[in-house]
MDAnalysis code that builds the backbone (N, CA, C; Angstrom):
import MDAnalysis as mda
import numpy as np

u = mda.Universe.empty(237, n_residues=79, atom_resindex=np.repeat(np.arange(79), 3), trajectory=True)
u.add_TopologyAttr("name", ["N", "CA", "C"] * 79)
u.add_TopologyAttr("resid", np.arange(1, 80))
u.add_TopologyAttr("resname", ["MET", "GLN", "ASP", "ILE", "SER", "PHE", "ILE", "ASP", "ASN", "GLU", "GLU", "ASN", "LEU", "GLY", "ILE", "ALA", "THR", "ALA", "LEU", "ASN", "GLN", "ALA", "ALA", "VAL", "PHE", "ALA", "GLN", "LYS", "ASN", "ASP", "TYR", "ASN", "TRP", "ILE", "ILE", "THR", "LEU", "ASP", "GLN", "ASP", "SER", "VAL", "ALA", "PRO", "GLU", "ASN", "LEU", "VAL", "SER", "VAL", "TYR", "SER", "SER", "PHE", "VAL", "ASN", "GLU", "LYS", "LYS", "ILE", "GLY", "ILE", "VAL", "CYS", "CYS", "LYS", "ILE", "ILE", "ASP", "ARG", "ASN", "PHE", "GLY", "GLU", "ARG", "GLN", "MET", "GLN", "LYS"])
u.atoms.positions = np.array([
    [28.466, 8.879, 18.679],
    [27.751, 8.382, 17.516],
    [28.733, 7.678, 16.592],
    [28.206, 6.753, 15.863],
    [29.057, 6.008, 14.928],
    [28.448, 6.012, 13.542],
    [29.257, 5.691, 12.577],
    [28.801, 5.561, 11.190],
    [28.105, 6.808, 10.664],
    [28.705, 7.945, 10.879],
    [28.169, 9.196, 10.361],
    [29.045, 9.658, 9.205],
    [28.420, 10.046, 8.113],
    [29.141, 10.579, 6.965],
    [28.820, 12.061, 6.836],
    [29.798, 12.833, 6.399],
    [29.642, 14.273, 6.251],
    [30.038, 14.659, 4.836],
    [29.152, 15.342, 4.117],
    [29.444, 15.823, 2.770],
    [29.714, 17.319, 2.894],
    [30.928, 17.722, 2.589],
    [31.333, 19.119, 2.740],
    [31.341, 19.807, 1.382],
    [30.407, 20.719, 1.167],
    [30.386, 21.526, -0.049],
    [31.152, 22.811, 0.223],
    [31.892, 23.266, -0.763],
    [32.682, 24.489, -0.625],
    [31.806, 25.728, -0.484],
    [30.579, 25.659, -1.009],
    [29.669, 26.794, -0.951],
    [28.255, 26.290, -0.691],
    [27.353, 27.196, -0.355],
    [25.967, 26.846, -0.097],
    [25.259, 26.576, -1.427],
    [24.890, 25.319, -1.642],
    [24.229, 24.920, -2.879],
    [22.723, 24.796, -2.718],
    [22.222, 25.046, -1.524],
    [20.786, 24.988, -1.271],
    [20.349, 23.651, -0.705],
    [19.190, 23.659, -0.073],
    [18.672, 22.469, 0.597],
    [18.315, 21.356, -0.382],
    [17.778, 21.698, -1.546],
    [17.408, 20.663, -2.523],
    [18.641, 19.899, -2.982],
    [19.718, 20.600, -3.266],
    [20.966, 19.937, -3.674],
    [21.494, 19.060, -2.555],
    [21.472, 19.572, -1.335],
    [21.980, 18.806, -0.199],
    [21.178, 17.520, 0.017],
    [19.856, 17.616, -0.071],
    [19.023, 16.419, 0.103],
    [19.254, 15.420, -1.028],
    [19.416, 15.918, -2.247],
    [19.727, 15.023, -3.367],
    [21.084, 14.369, -3.196],
    [22.076, 15.110, -2.723],
    [23.399, 14.529, -2.466],
    [23.295, 13.412, -1.424],
    [22.508, 13.630, -0.398],
    [22.331, 12.615, 0.640],
    [21.684, 11.355, 0.065],
    [20.670, 11.537, -0.772],
    [19.991, 10.384, -1.378],
    [20.926, 9.611, -2.301],
    [21.698, 10.323, -3.112],
    [22.652, 9.663, -4.021],
    [23.707, 8.918, -3.213],
    [24.231, 9.555, -2.173],
    [25.221, 8.912, -1.310],
    [24.649, 7.635, -0.687],
    [23.423, 7.723, -0.213],
    [22.773, 6.559, 0.412],
    [22.619, 5.417, -0.583],
    [22.195, 5.730, -1.805],
    [22.049, 4.685, -2.831],
    [23.386, 4.052, -3.175],
    [24.401, 4.869, -3.389],
    [25.730, 4.358, -3.762],
    [26.352, 3.502, -2.667],
    [25.973, 3.759, -1.430],
    [26.556, 3.042, -0.299],
    [25.609, 1.996, 0.285],
    [24.585, 1.630, -0.496],
    [23.655, 0.553, -0.129],
    [22.940, 0.772, 1.202],
    [22.606, 2.019, 1.504],
    [21.809, 2.289, 2.694],
    [20.386, 1.802, 2.427],
    [19.758, 1.279, 3.424],
    [18.365, 0.862, 3.308],
    [17.411, 2.020, 3.555],
    [17.823, 2.993, 4.354],
    [16.987, 4.140, 4.642],
    [17.840, 5.292, 5.134],
    [17.291, 6.508, 5.009],
    [17.965, 7.702, 5.520],
    [16.927, 8.594, 6.198],
    [17.402, 9.429, 7.091],
    [16.565, 10.459, 7.703],
    [17.101, 11.798, 7.212],
    [16.219, 12.619, 6.681],
    [16.630, 13.939, 6.219],
    [15.981, 15.008, 7.075],
    [16.759, 16.016, 7.394],
    [16.286, 17.155, 8.174],
    [16.830, 18.417, 7.513],
    [16.163, 19.535, 7.725],
    [16.703, 20.791, 7.215],
    [16.977, 21.732, 8.383],
    [17.347, 22.950, 8.063],
    [17.752, 23.912, 9.089],
    [16.624, 24.284, 10.041],
    [15.397, 24.035, 9.679],
    [14.260, 24.358, 10.535],
    [13.750, 23.168, 11.340],
    [14.327, 22.012, 11.116],
    [13.846, 20.795, 11.778],
    [14.215, 20.778, 13.249],
    [13.244, 20.403, 14.060],
    [13.467, 20.160, 15.478],
    [12.940, 18.756, 15.729],
    [13.828, 17.850, 16.040],
    [13.445, 16.450, 16.190],
    [13.425, 16.046, 17.662],
    [12.449, 15.223, 18.042],
    [12.441, 14.713, 19.414],
    [13.604, 13.739, 19.616],
    [14.002, 13.567, 20.850],
    [15.136, 12.693, 21.151],
    [14.923, 11.257, 20.695],
    [13.685, 10.805, 20.627],
    [13.405, 9.411, 20.279],
    [13.085, 9.220, 18.791],
    [13.363, 10.209, 17.952],
    [13.014, 10.131, 16.532],
    [13.566, 8.868, 15.874],
    [14.843, 8.592, 16.046],
    [15.463, 7.437, 15.381],
    [14.862, 6.134, 15.890],
    [14.654, 6.019, 17.184],
    [14.090, 4.769, 17.702],
    [12.659, 4.565, 17.222],
    [11.873, 5.614, 17.166],
    [10.498, 5.492, 16.661],
    [10.508, 5.128, 15.179],
    [11.293, 5.841, 14.394],
    [11.370, 5.547, 12.956],
    [11.915, 4.143, 12.707],
    [12.843, 3.698, 13.539],
    [13.428, 2.358, 13.375],
    [12.387, 1.253, 13.468],
    [11.308, 1.510, 14.183],
    [10.271, 0.486, 14.319],
    [9.566, 0.205, 12.994],
    [9.738, 1.082, 11.996],
    [9.095, 0.904, 10.695],
    [10.029, 0.312, 9.635],
    [11.291, 0.131, 9.950],
    [12.295, -0.280, 8.956],
    [11.947, -1.588, 8.259],
    [11.425, -2.537, 8.956],
    [11.148, -3.849, 8.362],
    [9.744, -3.993, 7.786],
    [8.970, -2.928, 7.799],
    [7.628, -2.953, 7.220],
    [7.741, -2.885, 5.700],
    [7.274, -3.898, 5.011],
    [7.431, -3.994, 3.554],
    [6.538, -3.033, 2.773],
    [5.414, -2.626, 3.334],
    [4.461, -1.793, 2.598],
    [4.596, -0.305, 2.909],
    [5.677, 0.089, 3.571],
    [5.887, 1.493, 3.899],
    [7.049, 2.020, 3.069],
    [6.799, 3.130, 2.348],
    [7.831, 3.733, 1.518],
    [8.411, 4.999, 2.114],
    [7.651, 5.650, 2.994],
    [8.113, 6.889, 3.620],
    [7.442, 7.040, 4.978],
    [8.181, 7.578, 5.919],
    [7.644, 7.891, 7.243],
    [7.920, 9.372, 7.468],
    [6.894, 10.096, 7.889],
    [7.030, 11.537, 8.108],
    [6.352, 11.909, 9.414],
    [6.948, 12.841, 10.106],
    [6.356, 13.301, 11.355],
    [5.281, 14.354, 11.082],
    [4.545, 14.690, 12.095],
    [3.584, 15.792, 11.992],
    [4.407, 17.080, 11.920],
    [4.095, 17.915, 10.967],
    [4.841, 19.154, 10.781],
    [4.096, 20.298, 11.464],
    [4.809, 20.982, 12.340],
    [4.245, 22.124, 13.039],
    [5.142, 23.322, 12.749],
    [4.615, 24.308, 12.083],
    [5.368, 25.510, 11.727],
    [5.547, 26.383, 12.969],
    [6.776, 26.752, 13.259],
    [7.055, 27.575, 14.441],
    [6.310, 28.905, 14.418],
    [6.085, 29.431, 13.227],
    [5.443, 30.737, 13.100],
    [3.923, 30.663, 13.125],
    [3.368, 29.543, 12.682],
    [1.913, 29.450, 12.536],
    [1.284, 28.334, 13.364],
    [2.097, 27.487, 14.006],
    [1.568, 26.387, 14.789],
    [1.103, 25.235, 13.908],
    [0.291, 24.393, 14.465],
    [-0.220, 23.229, 13.733],
    [-1.282, 23.684, 12.749],
    [-1.176, 23.201, 11.515],
    [-2.141, 23.593, 10.491],
    [-2.663, 22.339, 9.808],
    [-3.902, 22.393, 9.395],
    [-4.514, 21.287, 8.681],
    [-4.184, 21.409, 7.194],
    [-3.920, 20.272, 6.558],
    [-3.676, 20.261, 5.123],
    [-4.966, 20.585, 4.402],
    [-4.888, 21.406, 3.377],
    [-6.061, 21.733, 2.571],
    [-6.136, 20.787, 1.403],
    [-7.349, 20.367, 1.064],
    [-7.535, 19.425, -0.048],
    [-7.834, 20.162, -1.320],
])
């Protein structure tokens, strides 16, 4: 892999801090997009290639996969 950056915190600051650090880093370094995952994320091998197909779409602000909880399976969003 190439062009990977690693932010090393001396202690566990929590997932919210880590995701915010990633977003700030991306903005400061002129990234056009980032993919965020947490400790529970399981991504398919083709995640980056599938997401890449949306990069040039002007009317898309976020792309998210279907979330399936390992403990409860697929659940419908409640309105």
